[in-house]
N, C-alpha and C positions, 0 to 999 in steps of 0.2 A: 462408368459407374464409379471409380475411385476420383475422378475429376470433379464429378459432380458432388461428391461428398466433401472433397476439399473445400470446393467452392462455397459450400453451405454451411459447414461446420469449421471454417477458417479459425474462429476464434478460441476453439479448444486447443490447438497447436500453439497459437498466441498465448494463452493462459499457461501453458506447460513451459513455454520458452521464457514467460516472465518470472515463473516462479524459480527456474534455475538460475536467471541472471540475478535475482534478487539475492538468492543464496552466495553466489559469487560475489556481489557487491558489499555483502553483510560481511563477509571474510576478509575482503580487502580493507574496509574501513576499520575492522577490528584491529588489524595488523598495524594499520597507520595510527592509531589512536584517535580517529576523529569521528568515530561511530556516534557518540552522544550528540555532537554539534550538528551533523549533516544527516541523520537519519530522519528526523521530524520533516525536513524538506523534501526528502526523497518519497517519503510516504504520502506527503500531500500531494506531489506531483503525480505519482502513480494513481492515486486515488480519483484525481481529476480525468485522467485519461480513462480509467474504467468507466466512470459516470458518462463520458461521451459514447462509449461504445456499448452501453446497455441497451438502448433502443435497437441496435441491429441484431441482438441476440434473440435466440428463441426462447420461450416461456419457461421451461425448467431452469435454464441457466441465467436468465436476466434476473430472476428474483434471487438466486443464490449470490450472483455478483453485487445485487443491491445490499444484500445483508452484509458481505464483506466490505463493502463502502462503509457502511454504518459503523461497524466494528473498527475499521481502520481511523475513522474519524473519532470514535470515543478514545481509542488508544492515543492517537495523536493529541488530543485535548488533554488528556490526563498527563501526558508526558511534558507537554508544552506549559501548562497552567499549574505545575507542581508547586506547593507552597511549601517553602523552607523556614524553618524557624532560625532566627539570627541569635548568635551567641551574646550579643549585647542587648542590654535593655534599650528600649526606645525612651526618648525623652517624652516628657508629659506636659 
């Protein structure tokens, strides 16, 4: 019975493991001071992996993961394409 559950719902355990590993990775990157530079690349890679696994999930969770993917992409694009004002005036 437990074996059948693990075979059918393996992605729940994978999602929990993903959250734990991301939290550890965030802590390590903050300690090294490379969080701002490497975090968008990590988010993009994990979002791509989640997109690949969405068809293998059952209906309640695949919609949830699709929403997480959209949210991740919105955050990623907001971080990546942030406009910063220059202190120098532009030449006209």
